PAKOLZA-883372 format. One record per residue (C-alpha): residue in one letter; x, y, z. Coordinates in steps of 0.5 Angstrom, whole numbers. Layout:
<sites>
[a [X Y Z]] ...
</sites>
This chain:
<sites>
[m [0 0 0]] [t [6 5 2]] [d [11 2 -3]] [i [14 8 -7]] [s [16 7 -14]] [r [23 8 -17]] [r [20 14 -21]] [e [17 17 -15]] [r [24 16 -11]] [l [28 19 -17]] [g [23 25 -16]] [f [24 26 -9]] [r [31 26 -9]] [l [31 31 -15]] [s [26 35 -11]] [r [31 35 -4]] [l [37 36 -8]] [y [34 43 -11]] [r [31 45 -4]] [l [38 44 -1]] [a [41 48 -7]] [a [36 53 -6]] [a [37 53 2]] [h [45 54 1]] [w [45 58 -6]] [a [48 64 -3]] [e [54 60 0]] [l [55 56 -7]] [g [55 63 -10]] [v [60 66 -5]] [g [65 60 -5]] [g [64 60 -13]] [a [66 68 -13]] [l [72 67 -9]] [t [75 61 -12]] [v [74 64 -19]] [g [77 70 -17]] [g [83 67 -15]] [a [83 62 -21]] [i [84 68 -25]] [l [89 71 -21]] [i [93 65 -21]] [l [92 63 -29]] [q [93 70 -32]] [e [100 73 -36]] [e [106 68 -35]] [l [103 62 -32]] [a [98 62 -37]] [k [103 63 -42]] [k [107 57 -39]] [l [101 52 -39]] [v [100 54 -46]] [e [107 52 -48]] [l [107 46 -44]] [l [101 43 -45]] [p [96 42 -51]] [i [90 47 -52]] [w [85 42 -50]] [a [89 40 -43]] [v [89 48 -42]] [v [82 48 -43]] [g [80 42 -39]] [l [84 45 -33]] [l [81 52 -33]] [a [74 48 -33]] [v [76 45 -27]] [f [78 51 -24]] [v [72 55 -26]] [v [66 50 -25]] [v [68 44 -21]] [v [72 48 -15]] [p [67 53 -14]] [v [62 47 -13]] [v [67 44 -8]] [a [68 50 -4]] [g [61 51 -3]] [l [59 44 -1]] [v [65 45 4]] [t [62 51 7]] [y [56 48 7]] [r [58 42 11]] [i [62 47 16]] [r [56 51 17]] [r [52 45 18]] [h [56 42 24]] [r [56 49 28]] [a [51 49 34]] [r [45 52 32]] [p [41 56 38]] [p [35 52 39]] [r [28 56 38]] [p [25 60 43]] [l [19 57 47]] [p [13 59 51]] [a [14 58 58]] [t [8 54 59]] [m [4 49 55]] [p [-1 53 52]] [f [-8 50 52]] [p [-11 48 45]] [d [-15 53 41]] [r [-22 54 41]] [i [-26 49 37]] [d [-32 54 34]] [e [-37 49 33]] [l [-38 41 34]] [i [-43 37 30]] [g [-48 32 34]] [r [-44 33 41]] [e [-49 38 44]] [a [-52 34 49]] [e [-45 31 51]] [l [-43 38 52]] [r [-48 40 56]] [r [-47 34 61]] [i [-40 35 61]] [k [-41 43 63]] [a [-47 41 68]] [e [-43 35 72]] [a [-36 39 72]] [l [-40 45 76]] [e [-44 40 80]] [r [-38 35 82]] [g [-32 38 80]] [v [-29 32 77]] [v [-32 29 70]] [v [-29 24 66]] [v [-30 24 58]] [h [-29 17 55]] [g [-29 15 48]] [a [-26 10 43]] [i [-21 12 38]] [g [-24 16 33]] [m [-30 19 37]] [g [-27 26 38]] [t [-26 25 45]] [s [-20 30 46]] [t [-24 35 41]] [v [-30 35 46]] [a [-27 36 52]] [v [-23 42 49]] [h [-29 45 47]] [a [-32 44 54]] [v [-27 47 58]] [w [-27 53 53]] [e [-34 54 55]] [l [-33 53 63]] [a [-27 58 63]] [g [-27 62 57]] [e [-20 66 59]] [a [-13 63 58]] [r [-11 65 65]] [k [-16 60 68]] [q [-14 54 63]] [r [-9 48 65]] [y [-7 43 60]] [a [-3 36 61]] [d [-3 32 55]] [l [-1 25 58]] [r [0 21 51]] [g [7 18 52]] [a [12 18 47]] [d [12 10 47]] [r [6 7 43]] [d [6 1 47]] [r [7 3 54]] [p [3 8 57]] [e [5 13 62]] [t [6 11 69]] [p [2 14 75]] [l [8 17 78]] [s [10 20 71]] [v [3 23 70]] [a [3 26 77]] [q [10 29 76]] [r [7 32 69]] [v [1 35 72]] [l [5 38 78]] [r [9 41 73]] [t [3 44 69]] [l [1 47 76]] [n [8 50 76]] [r [9 46 82]] [p [16 42 83]] [p [15 35 81]] [g [21 32 84]] [g [19 33 91]] [i [14 27 91]] [q [16 19 92]] [e [9 16 90]] [p [3 19 86]] [g [-1 20 92]] [d [4 25 95]] [a [1 30 89]] [t [-6 30 91]] [e [-5 35 96]] [e [-1 39 92]] [v [-6 39 86]] [i [-11 42 92]] [e [-7 47 94]] [a [-5 49 87]] [l [-13 49 84]] [n [-17 51 91]] [g [-21 57 90]] [t [-18 59 83]] [g [-23 58 78]] [q [-19 54 74]] [v [-20 48 70]] [l [-15 43 69]] [l [-16 38 63]] [l [-12 32 63]] [d [-12 29 56]] [n [-11 22 53]] [v [-11 19 59]] [s [-11 11 58]] [s [-13 8 64]] [w [-16 11 71]] [s [-10 8 75]] [q [-6 13 72]] [v [-10 19 75]] [e [-14 15 81]] [w [-9 19 86]] [l [-13 26 84]] [p [-17 29 89]] [t [-25 28 88]] [r [-27 35 89]] [v [-23 42 89]] [p [-27 47 91]] [g [-27 53 86]] [a [-24 49 81]] [h [-26 43 76]] [i [-22 37 73]] [v [-24 34 66]] [i [-21 28 64]] [a [-21 25 57]] [g [-19 19 54]] [t [-20 12 52]] [l [-20 9 58]] [a [-18 1 59]] [d [-22 1 66]] [q [-28 4 69]] [p [-27 9 74]] [p [-31 9 81]] [q [-38 10 82]] [h [-37 17 85]] [i [-34 19 78]] [e [-39 22 73]] [l [-37 18 66]] [i [-39 22 60]] [q [-39 16 54]] [l [-38 19 47]] [g [-41 14 42]] [p [-42 14 34]] [l [-45 20 31]] [a [-53 20 30]] [p [-55 19 22]] [d [-56 26 21]] [a [-50 29 25]] [r [-46 24 20]] [r [-49 27 14]] [t [-48 34 16]] [l [-41 33 18]] [l [-39 29 12]] [a [-42 34 7]] [r [-39 40 11]] [h [-32 37 9]] [i [-34 35 2]] [g [-36 42 1]] [d [-39 42 -7]] [d [-45 40 -10]] [r [-44 33 -10]] [v [-48 33 -3]] [t [-54 36 -6]] [r [-54 32 -13]] [e [-53 25 -9]] [p [-56 25 -3]] [k [-57 17 -2]] [a [-50 16 -4]] [l [-48 21 2]] [e [-52 17 7]] [l [-49 11 5]] [l [-42 14 5]] [a [-44 17 12]] [d [-46 10 15]] [a [-40 6 12]] [c [-36 11 17]] [l [-39 8 23]] [g [-41 14 26]] [s [-33 16 27]] [p [-32 23 26]] [l [-25 22 25]] [e [-27 17 19]] [l [-32 22 16]] [v [-27 28 16]] [r [-22 23 13]] [v [-27 21 7]] [g [-30 28 6]] [r [-23 31 5]] [w [-21 26 0]] [l [-27 27 -4]] [a [-26 34 -3]] [g [-19 33 -6]] [n [-22 29 -12]] [p [-28 33 -15]] [g [-28 29 -21]] [v [-30 22 -16]] [s [-38 22 -16]] [l [-40 19 -9]] [q [-44 14 -12]] [s [-38 11 -16]] [l [-34 11 -9]] [v [-41 7 -6]] [d [-40 2 -12]] [d [-33 1 -10]] [l [-34 0 -3]] [r [-40 -5 -4]] [s [-36 -11 -4]] [l [-32 -10 1]] [s [-32 -12 9]] [i [-33 -7 14]] [p [-26 -6 16]] [d [-24 -6 9]] [t [-29 -1 7]] [l [-25 5 11]] [d [-18 2 9]] [f [-20 3 1]] [v [-21 10 2]] [l [-14 11 6]] [e [-10 7 1]] [r [-13 11 -4]] [s [-10 17 0]] [v [-4 15 0]] [r [-3 13 -7]] [q [-4 20 -9]] [l [1 23 -5]] [r [7 27 -8]] [p [14 23 -7]] [t [16 28 -1]] [a [10 27 3]] [k [9 19 2]] [r [16 19 4]] [l [15 22 10]] [f [9 18 12]] [v [13 12 11]] [l [18 14 16]] [l [13 17 21]] [a [9 11 21]] [g [14 6 22]] [l [17 10 28]] [p [17 8 35]] [i [16 15 37]] [a [9 17 38]] [e [10 24 35]] [v [15 29 33]] [d [15 36 32]] [h [16 39 25]] [q [23 40 26]] [a [24 33 27]] [a [20 31 21]] [a [25 35 17]] [a [31 32 20]] [l [28 25 18]] [l [27 27 11]] [g [34 31 11]] [v [31 37 8]] [p [30 44 11]] [s [23 44 12]] [a [17 39 12]] [a [12 44 13]] [d [9 42 6]] [a [9 35 6]] [i [6 35 13]] [a [0 40 11]] [e [-1 35 5]] [l [-2 29 10]] [a [-6 33 15]] [g [-10 35 9]] [l [-12 28 8]] [g [-13 26 15]] [l [-7 21 15]] [v [-3 25 21]] [e [-6 30 26]] [n [-3 36 27]] [v [-3 37 35]] [r [0 42 40]] [m [6 46 39]] [t [7 44 32]] [r [8 37 33]] [v [5 31 28]] [r [3 25 30]] [v [1 19 25]] [s [-7 17 26]] [g [-8 11 30]] [t [-10 7 23]] [f [-3 7 20]] [r [1 6 26]] [g [6 1 24]] [s [4 1 17]] [g [11 4 14]] [a [18 4 15]] [a [21 -2 20]] [d [21 0 27]] [p [29 2 28]] [g [29 -2 34]] [t [28 -9 30]] [g [35 -9 28]] [t [40 -5 23]] [a [41 -11 19]] [a [33 -12 17]] [r [33 -4 15]] [p [34 -1 9]] [p [40 4 9]] [r [36 10 8]] [e [31 8 14]] [v [38 7 18]] [a [40 14 15]] [a [33 17 17]] [w [34 15 24]] [r [41 17 25]] [r [39 24 22]] [l [33 24 28]] [v [38 22 33]] [e [43 28 31]] [h [37 33 31]] [f [35 31 38]] [a [42 31 41]] [e [43 38 38]] [q [37 40 41]] [a [38 37 48]] [t [45 40 48]] [g [42 47 47]] [y [37 47 52]] [a [41 43 57]] [g [45 49 57]] [r [40 54 58]] [l [37 50 64]] [p [34 53 69]] [a [30 58 64]] [e [23 57 63]] [e [23 56 56]] [a [28 50 57]] [r [24 47 62]] [t [18 47 57]] [w [22 44 52]] [f [25 38 56]] [a [18 37 59]] [m [15 36 52]] [e [21 32 50]] [d [24 28 56]] [r [20 22 54]] [v [22 22 47]] [l [29 22 49]] [l [28 16 53]] [q [25 13 47]] [v [31 15 43]] [l [36 12 48]] [a [32 6 49]] [r [32 3 42]] [e [35 -4 42]] [e [39 -4 36]] [p [42 3 36]] [a [44 6 29]] [p [51 6 27]] [r [55 12 28]] [t [50 15 33]] [g [54 14 39]] [r [56 21 40]] [a [49 24 39]] [l [47 19 44]] [a [52 21 49]] [e [50 28 48]] [i [42 26 49]] [g [44 22 56]] [d [48 28 58]] [a [42 33 57]] [l [37 28 60]] [e [42 27 67]] [t [42 35 67]] [w [34 35 67]] [f [33 30 71]] [r [37 32 76]] [l [34 39 76]] [e [27 36 77]] [q [30 31 82]] [r [27 25 78]] [h [32 20 80]] [e [28 14 77]] [d [29 17 71]] [r [36 19 72]] [l [37 12 73]] [r [33 9 67]] [a [37 14 62]] [a [44 12 65]] [a [42 5 64]] [e [39 6 57]] [l [46 10 55]] [a [50 4 58]] [r [47 -1 54]] [a [47 3 47]] [a [54 5 48]] [e [56 -3 49]] [s [52 -5 43]] [l [56 0 39]] [g [63 -1 42]] [d [64 6 45]] [e [68 4 52]] [q [68 11 54]] [v [61 13 54]] [q [59 6 57]] [a [64 7 63]] [t [61 14 64]] [a [54 11 64]] [e [56 6 69]] [l [59 11 73]] [r [53 15 73]] [q [49 9 75]] [c [54 8 81]] [a [53 15 83]] [i [46 15 83]] [l [45 9 87]] [l [50 11 92]] [t [45 18 93]] [t [39 14 93]] [g [42 9 98]] [d [44 3 95]] [p [51 1 95]] [r [50 -6 93]] [e [48 -4 86]] [a [52 2 86]] [r [58 -3 87]] [r [56 -8 81]] [h [56 -2 76]] [f [62 1 79]] [d [65 -6 77]] [r [62 -6 70]] [a [66 1 69]] [a [72 -1 72]] [a [72 -8 67]] [v [72 -3 61]] [r [78 0 64]] [v [82 -6 66]] [r [88 -2 68]] [v [88 2 74]] [e [93 7 71]] [s [88 8 65]] [w [82 10 70]] [p [79 17 69]] [a [78 21 75]] [d [71 20 76]] [l [72 12 77]] [h [77 14 82]] [l [72 18 86]] [a [67 13 85]] [h [72 8 88]] [a [73 12 94]] [a [65 13 95]] [i [64 5 94]] [l [69 4 99]] [l [67 9 104]] [s [59 7 104]] [a [61 -1 104]] [g [66 -1 110]] [d [71 3 114]] [e [77 1 110]] [y [80 8 111]] [e [87 7 108]] [a [84 4 101]] [v [79 10 101]] [e [85 15 102]] [s [89 11 97]] [a [83 12 92]] [l [82 20 93]] [v [90 21 92]] [r [89 17 85]] [y [83 22 84]] [g [87 28 85]] [q [93 25 81]] [a [88 24 75]] [l [85 31 75]] [t [88 35 70]] [g [92 41 72]] [g [87 47 74]] [h [81 43 76]] [v [79 47 82]] [a [72 44 82]] [g [75 37 82]] [q [80 39 88]] [a [74 42 92]] [i [71 35 91]] [r [77 31 93]] [l [78 36 100]] [a [71 35 102]] [n [71 27 101]] [v [78 28 105]] [a [74 31 111]] [a [69 26 110]] [l [74 21 111]] [l [77 24 117]] [m [70 25 121]] [r [69 18 120]] [k [75 16 123]] [a [73 21 129]] [q [67 18 130]] [a [70 11 130]] [h [75 14 136]] [d [69 17 139]] [h [66 10 140]] [e [72 7 142]] [g [72 12 148]] [a [78 16 145]] [a [75 23 145]] [g [82 27 145]] [k [83 23 138]] [a [76 24 135]] [r [77 32 137]] [g [83 33 133]] [l [81 29 127]] [h [74 34 127]] [t [79 40 128]] [n [83 38 122]] [a [77 36 118]] [r [74 43 119]] [v [81 46 117]] [v [80 42 110]] [l [73 44 109]] [f [74 51 109]] [e [79 50 104]] [a [74 46 100]] [l [69 51 101]] [d [74 57 98]] [l [76 52 92]] [a [68 51 91]] [r [67 58 91]] [k [72 60 86]] [a [70 54 81]] [g [62 56 82]] [d [60 49 84]] [q [54 50 88]] [a [53 43 89]] [t [60 42 92]] [e [60 48 96]] [a [53 46 99]] [h [56 39 101]] [a [62 43 104]] [r [57 47 108]] [e [53 41 111]] [l [60 37 113]] [l [62 44 116]] [a [56 44 120]] [l [57 37 123]] [a [64 38 125]] [h [62 45 129]] [h [57 41 132]] [y [62 35 134]] [l [66 41 137]] [g [61 43 141]] [q [60 50 137]] [s [52 49 136]] [h [52 57 134]] [d [57 56 128]] [a [54 49 126]] [g [47 52 125]] [l [49 58 121]] [h [53 53 116]] [l [47 49 116]] [d [42 55 114]] [e [47 56 108]] [a [47 49 106]] [e [40 48 106]] [r [39 55 102]] [l [45 52 97]] [y [41 45 96]] [a [35 49 95]] [e [38 53 89]] [t [41 47 86]] [a [34 43 87]] [d [37 38 91]] [e [32 35 96]] [f [36 29 98]] [g [41 34 101]] [r [35 39 104]] [g [33 32 107]] [r [40 31 110]] [c [40 38 113]] [l [33 37 116]] [v [36 30 120]] [h [42 34 122]] [r [38 40 125]] [a [34 35 129]] [g [40 31 131]] [i [43 38 134]] [l [36 40 137]] [l [36 33 140]] [a [43 35 144]] [d [39 40 147]] [p [36 38 153]] [a [30 43 152]] [h [28 39 146]] [e [29 32 149]] [p [23 27 149]] [g [18 29 154]] [t [20 36 156]] [v [14 40 157]] [a [14 47 156]] [s [11 53 160]] [t [4 52 156]] [g [4 45 158]] [a [5 42 151]] [s [11 38 149]] [t [13 43 144]] [g [21 42 144]] [a [19 34 142]] [d [14 37 137]] [t [19 41 133]] [v [24 36 132]] [a [19 31 130]] [g [16 36 125]] [l [23 37 122]] [l [24 29 121]] [d [17 29 118]] [q [19 34 113]] [a [26 30 112]] [t [23 23 111]] [s [18 26 105]] [r [25 29 102]] [l [30 23 103]] [p [30 16 99]] [a [27 10 102]] [a [34 7 103]] [g [40 10 106]] [i [43 12 113]] [s [40 19 114]] [t [33 16 113]] [a [35 10 118]] [l [37 16 123]] [a [31 20 122]] [h [26 14 124]] [l [31 12 130]] [h [30 19 132]] [l [22 19 131]] [s [22 12 134]] [r [24 16 141]] [l [20 22 140]] [r [13 18 139]] [p [13 12 143]] [d [6 10 141]] [r [9 9 134]] [a [16 7 136]] [a [15 0 133]] [d [13 2 126]] [h [19 7 125]] [r [24 2 128]] [r [21 -3 122]] [k [22 3 117]] [g [29 5 120]] [l [31 -3 119]] [r [28 -3 112]] [a [32 3 110]] [l [39 -1 112]] [r [37 -7 107]] [p [42 -5 102]] [w [47 -7 107]] [d [44 -14 109]] [g [50 -19 107]] [i [55 -14 105]] [a [61 -11 109]] [e [58 -5 113]] [p [61 1 116]] [k [61 2 124]] [q [55 8 123]] [v [51 3 120]] [e [52 -3 125]] [e [51 2 131]] [l [44 4 127]] [r [42 -3 126]] [k [43 -4 134]] [q [40 1 136]] [l [34 0 132]] [q [33 -7 134]] [a [34 -5 141]] [p [28 -7 145]] 
</sites>
């Protein structure tokens, strides 16, 4: 059905060559003029005479032809290549996702629109459900415009994921909704955590939140059942039923009169009045689907010479499924070569939708606007929000081979198209990552992060895409770290490692494995972190060839899985030696880790009763930390500065200087907030609680003059905030639950159980003294 003849392919390639030449004609002209001018200067007078004397006249003419004709073209092409590989600035984007445009008139949906509006006003939350092709999104958008006619009161989230086969998870949906409401999405650990955030954001605002393209109720069951002074509209093809207290508006096929009216509107000529019976039969053949009615009507409008009755006669002998395919197949056949080529590529993509620039990259041309307009005019693609294009559901998978099915099974032109798409996304991702945390960069990543993950996740990456995939992985790491989406960080790093291994790119693979190691250490899983560290080390077999980051990861692994101080110290020395000269930020990181090692040694001496040695080590650590803080400031590394401040607060606390400890802790919290590090803020809250508990006024059971245990309540409140920010596993999480078990005796067993669960990553492996001590205290009766 979508095969392209050789003649069409030749026409397509010639048209593409013409457009490329037109787009870069100025470059060819400038290069040609310079080269011709140089050739004339070189060949004039004596040189020309000598050539005539040495060579026959035909050879001289041929040499002149080379200089005058061939060299300008080559110079122009070289200029074009150089300019093409220069980084182009990404296009500007609006700060927030715009609401879809108003639809002037809907045919046959008046009753449903009245019900949606009435139920939204009465209940607050309403679900619009309809099969594919029934215009569910269109009806929901129209209803929201009637509920809130002002753009400032409209909020829109498209939950249609980039992966056709896997819908968005409830957590991903919750994060997307929070971002739509201008709330930080990284602060939630599970979907239910977003419920109160949604209520706070919408309460009393008069806003309407539209969640479009929902595929199952489980994606949005965490939403509040009612928000006073606001409305929530959910639209999509739901695979399951919502609970009884949620009103469901079912969209069925259009009524016969509405079918004919809609079809006639899109045909738009006198065939409608000349052949009323044929019009009725065609409308019935579309089974009441607005999508199919529009598609058939547009095809007939583009083929005015086809009578309605002749089309009916062609359809009589076909089955119902083949009836619709008949018109669609004819639509594809009449496409021009460029549009047909784009359709084949889009239909075979594993990505559900792409923007217009990505579509142009697939074709390898400056713009695909004409081809997209041609496809959209026939209903073969949908032009969706933000100039994005999506192949209609009927044609998914009917085009080129899925780029994930193996490069051997794909034609070279399809591999080249996928490579162009990957390079396009890499260029865009790198540009926008450099602009973070600007709002336009956040908007772009909010739209494209799932698409970028899909690009990384292809089972068989195309050859020569390793550099582009690494750039995409780096950009996603920057974005997900800013959003505090650590599960997505881990997934992106894992997909990059797999792709790099498949392409044989050891450097990128080692980087991705180390990235996973660092993330897992941050989230409190040293066992898995060690596994990824070993994989990174296996790529670099000799220790002497390890990059600096590998030595730093080795030190962190050793520090998290035991008290081998000499080995940690050796790893930090190697890290410092591997740093390039003048790497100020790296030296700041090294010193902060040296101070952490000194403080760990001090804690061990303190447990053994050697208080003098412990105080000396804490004093030395404080000196090292001030030096690390100075270097971090010079390097502009806020993350390292925040870590140094956090450690300084602990060092001052252990030295009995609580005032200085509080000041450094305040500054660390501020810096962690600026860098959007919720884990760091959670650790600071645990430290603050520990400092307060050292004060007798905040001990459990202390009663203030008002008769309430305000001191203990204050500390417990800090720890509650900390546990909502910290990962489920880790030393800080276990320590928070240990404190809470003492502050709340009635819930002590539950907090002890959660504390021990936070230490599970160390089960069966070597553990440092602090983990061992924590475990004993949590297990104590």
